[in-house]
C-alpha positions, 0 to 999 in steps of 0.5 A, spaced: 317 628 741 319 635 743 320 637 736 313 635 735 310 639 740 314 645 738 312 644 731 304 643 733 305 649 737 308 653 731 302 650 727 297 653 732 300 660 732 301 661 725 294 659 723 291 663 729 296 669 727 293 669 719 286 667 720 284 671 726 286 678 723 283 676 716 276 674 719 276 680 724 278 685 718 272 682 714 268 684 720 266 677 722 269 677 729 275 673 733 271 667 735 269 665 727 277 667 726 279 661 731 274 656 728 276 658 721 283 657 723 282 650 726 278 647 720 284 649 716 289 645 720 284 640 722 283 633 719 279 635 713 283 641 712 291 641 711 291 635 715 296 638 719 293 636 726 290 629 727 290 628 735 284 633 735 281 630 742 287 631 746 288 638 744 280 639 745 281 636 752 287 641 754 284 647 751 278 646 755 282 650 761 281 656 756 273 655 759 276 654 766 280 660 766 274 664 763 269 662 769 275 663 774 276 670 771 268 671 771 268 669 778 273 674 780 268 680 778 262 677 782 262 678 790 258 673 794 253 678 795 252 680 788 252 672 786 246 671 792 242 677 789 243 673 782 240 667 785 233 667 782 236 669 775 241 663 776 236 658 778 229 660 776 231 663 769 236 657 768 232 651 770 226 654 766 230 655 760 233 648 760 226 645 761 223 649 756 228 647 751 229 640 753 221 639 752 221 642 745 227 638 743 225 632 746 218 632 743 221 633 736 226 628 737 221 623 739 217 624 734 222 623 729 223 616 731 228 615 736 226 612 743 225 616 749 231 614 752 235 617 746 231 623 745 231 625 752 239 625 752 239 628 746 234 633 748 238 635 755 245 635 751 242 640 746 239 644 751 245 647 753 249 653 750 256 654 749 259 658 755 265 660 751 262 662 745 256 666 748 261 670 753 266 671 748 261 674 743 258 678 749 265 681 750 267 682 743 260 687 743 261 690 750 254 687 752 256 683 758 252 689 762 246 689 758 239 685 760 241 680 755 248 679 757 246 679 765 240 674 763 245 670 758 250 669 763 246 667 769 243 661 764 250 659 762 252 659 769 246 654 771 247 650 765 254 649 767 251 646 774 246 642 770 251 639 766 253 635 772 247 631 773 246 630 765 252 626 765 251 622 771 244 619 768 247 617 761 250 611 764 243 609 768 239 609 762 244 605 757 245 598 757 252 599 760 248 602 766 250 596 770 257 598 769 257 604 774 255 599 780 262 598 780 264 605 782 260 605 788 253 607 791 250 614 788 249 617 795 257 616 796 258 620 789 253 625 792 257 625 798 264 626 795 261 632 791 258 636 797 265 634 801 269 637 795 264 643 794 264 645 802 272 644 802 273 649 796 268 654 800 271 653 807 278 653 804 277 659 800 275 663 805 280 661 810 287 658 807 287 661 800 288 669 802 294 667 807 297 662 802 297 668 797 300 673 802 306 668 803 307 667 795 306 675 794 311 676 799 316 673 795 316 679 791 317 674 785 311 676 779 313 669 776 312 665 782 305 669 783 303 667 776 305 660 777 301 660 784 295 663 780 295 657 775 296 652 780 290 654 783 286 654 777 288 647 774 289 644 781 281 646 783 279 644 776 282 637 776 279 636 783 272 637 781 274 633 775 276 627 779 269 627 783 265 628 776 264 635 776 265 641 772 272 644 772 269 650 770 264 650 775 269 649 781 274 655 779 268 659 778 266 658 785 274 659 787 273 666 783 267 668 787 271 667 793 277 671 791 272 677 788 273 681 794 280 680 796 286 684 795 289 680 790 283 680 785 286 685 780 293 681 780 290 675 779 286 678 773 292 681 770 296 675 770 291 670 768 288 674 762 293 672 757 293 665 758 285 665 758 285 669 751 290 663 748 287 657 751 280 660 749 283 661 742 286 654 742 279 651 744 275 654 739 281 652 734 280 645 737 272 645 736 273 647 728 278 641 728 272 636 730 268 638 725 267 631 721 266 633 714 266 626 712 259 625 715 257 632 712 259 630 705 255 623 706 249 626 708 249 633 707 241 634 706 240 631 713 246 634 717 244 641 714 236 640 716 238 637 723 242 644 724 237 648 721 231 645 725 235 645 731 237 652 731 230 654 729 227 650 735 232 653 740 232 660 738 224 660 738 224 658 745 229 662 747 225 668 744 219 666 748 223 666 754 226 673 753 219 676 753 218 672 759 224 674 762 223 682 761 229 683 756 227 689 752 224 688 745 231 690 741 235 685 745 231 679 744 233 676 737 240 677 740 239 673 746 236 668 742 242 667 737 247 668 743 244 661 746 242 658 740 248 653 739 250 647 742 255 646 748 262 644 749 258 639 754 254 636 749 261 633 746 262 629 753 254 627 754 253 624 747 260 621 747 258 618 754 251 616 751 255 612 745 259 608 750 253 607 754 249 604 748 244 609 749 244 611 742 249 608 736 255 611 734 252 614 728 247 618 732 252 620 736 257 622 731 251 626 727 249 630 734 256 632 735 257 634 728 250 638 729 253 641 735 260 643 732 256 646 726 252 650 731 258 653 734 261 655 727 254 658 725 253 662 732 258 668 730 255 668 723 248 669 726 250 674 730 254 678 724 247 677 721 244 680 727 249 686 727 249 688 720 241 687 718 237 686 724 239 690 729 238 697 725 231 695 723 230 693 731 232 699 733 228 703 728 222 699 730 223 700 738 223 708 737 216 710 740 212 716 739 214 722 743 210 722 750 205 727 751 207 731 757 203 734 762 204 742 763 207 743 770 209 750 774 215 751 779 219 745 776 226 743 774 227 740 767 233 735 766 234 734 759 238 727 759 238 722 764 244 718 764 250 718 769 250 725 770 243 727 770 241 721 774 245 724 780 242 731 779 235 728 779 236 724 785 239 730 789 233 734 787 228 729 788 230 727 795 229 735 796 222 735 794 224 739 787 218 737 782 222 734 776 220 733 769 225 729 765 226 728 758 230 722 755 231 719 748 232 711 751 226 707 751 229 702 755 232 707 760 225 710 761 222 704 762 227 702 768 227 709 771 219 709 771 219 703 775 223 707 781 218 712 781 221 718 776 217 722 772 221 720 765 218 722 758 221 720 752 222 725 746 228 729 743 229 735 748 232 740 742 225 740 740 221 747 741 214 744 741 216 738 747 219 744 751 213 748 750 209 742 752 214 740 758 212 747 761 219 750 759 216 757 760 214 756 767 220 752 769 225 754 775 231 751 771 233 747 766 239 742 767 242 740 760 246 733 761 245 731 754 251 726 752 252 729 745 255 735 745 252 738 739 245 736 741 247 740 748 249 746 744 243 746 740 238 745 746 241 751 749 241 755 743 233 753 742 232 755 750 236 762 749 232 764 744 225 761 746 225 762 753 231 767 755 229 768 762 230 760 764 236 759 768 240 754 765 245 749 768 250 745 764 254 739 764 261 740 760 264 734 756 271 738 756 274 744 755 272 746 748 265 744 750 265 749 756 268 755 752 262 753 747 257 754 752 260 760 755 259 763 748 252 761 748 251 765 755 251 760 760 255 761 766 253 755 771 257 750 768 260 744 771 266 739 767 264 732 768 270 729 771 274 735 774 271 735 781 271 728 782 278 728 779 280 734 784 277 730 790 281 724 788 287 728 788 286 731 795 285 724 798 291 722 794 295 728 798 292 725 804 294 718 803 301 720 801 302 724 808 300 731 807 296 734 812 289 734 811 288 741 811 294 743 807 291 737 802 284 741 802 287 748 801 291 745 795 285 742 792 281 749 793 287 753 790 288 748 784 280 749 783 280 757 783 287 757 779 284 752 774 277 756 773 281 763 773 286 760 767 280 758 763 276 764 764 283 768 762 284 764 756 277 764 754 277 770 750 283 767 746 281 760 745 280 760 738 287 763 737 291 757 738 298 760 739 296 765 744 292 759 748 298 755 748 302 760 751 297 762 756 296 755 758 304 754 759 304 761 763 298 758 767 302 752 769 308 756 771 304 760 776 301 754 779 307 751 780 310 757 783 304 757 788 305 750 790 312 751 791 311 757 796 306 753 799 310 747 800 316 752 803 311 755 808 308 748 810 315 746 812 317 752 816 310 751 820 311 743 821 319 742 820 317 734 821 312 733 815 313 731 808 
């Protein structure tokens, strides 16, 4: 048996190591790579793995770990602010998709009970596929990503009552009477959740403090795994989602001092188990049913994806998702869910519908999981560029103004400058090229206009000739230099204040006559270094003086090197000389401090 376990492990790892890099190299994404690996070693591939259901149940802990780590990123306060999106948006999605699918399935000939369970099961989407796809594309913080996550979280909650009502609708419904009254089951669920919340607040942190006190990394990792798996099993015993339970636990630990350690320890296990989950899904694809009824299966798959994606697109408009992201949102949640395997299996057991119908629906769900990465690839390669071009809007007409400040670029840097000036009642004209950003900022009362700030006609219309100053906060270095050149030629008297992305950008701005320049990371890094000195035991006055000296010395070095910055050898030599001078200055300062305060560090 041990050799069998090791052999299976070798098969899984070998399939993943071969398939995933190849598929990723083709630009198809890691999720599809794992699915292909699963299909290739499953019963309908090479047949190296037969007991697929056992693997699927085990690999579900990948989804459990995923939800736990997501919970660690969400503090309770933040989760509370998302309650409308979770329960409002989530319930609307489940109701709308279920309603459309129920009507379609019922009209296709199934009785109302079978149609209801099928519609409810198909209304759910795969948390693992959707979130993994979002993370691959770094879209979790976008409107489509945050809305999708809220809906997926509600679906994890909604799956519980869906599974619970299946036996009540079937001919085997009387069998559930032996399990006890429904109110007792509900009471158990409430008791477990209450115990989880109270225990998470009062017991988990002291326990983790004790475990961390052993200073044994492997014991802390073992405790983290024990925590996640234990909570998952307890939730499963009362008929609830393991993933939901561990998500709650993650939220309760989101503001703890052990959050980063937990993330670091569990991340590798999450990645491996999620990969195994996708491989198990690939193995479950029953190509026997597909080969026996190919037209029926493919028609059902196409109809399911089209109906669900269509409803989701309509909801994306309702949720206020930007037009460029609506198709992505619809495709992202268009597939079936891992919970559908459980719901349809329970429906077959309860004889809500036949085993053949259950197998057909499970196959459609499995194929939809395989289809989602392909649909997203289609979106990325073909639809996204067209949607991006379509989303471009005509340049806004800006009313001429006087005595104002123009801010070109309203990203992270420009926003801080703009908010400070706005708070001190300085009239602003903001120019930016991101339509979604502009619409968002206008809701908060900012006068933001769409347009290319490097265009002379827009600058004239914006009143550059009568502006008090121009703040150049454009992200792109080339565009910021082009803007400075245009302004220097057309409006030589306009005061320019600029953000430099790096030292070479700083020198390029000096070349163009700009003297009021701030490097975007320098001041914050200097302040953090000052704080670090204080927390390491240095006197607050010394830390401040050291930071100021470093700042003045760094600026002097920059200006000293500037005439030679195009001469690489001279520049390197001068940089070394400046570093030696700074080291000597700090050494003498440290000696002076020790003489003045003999007991200090």
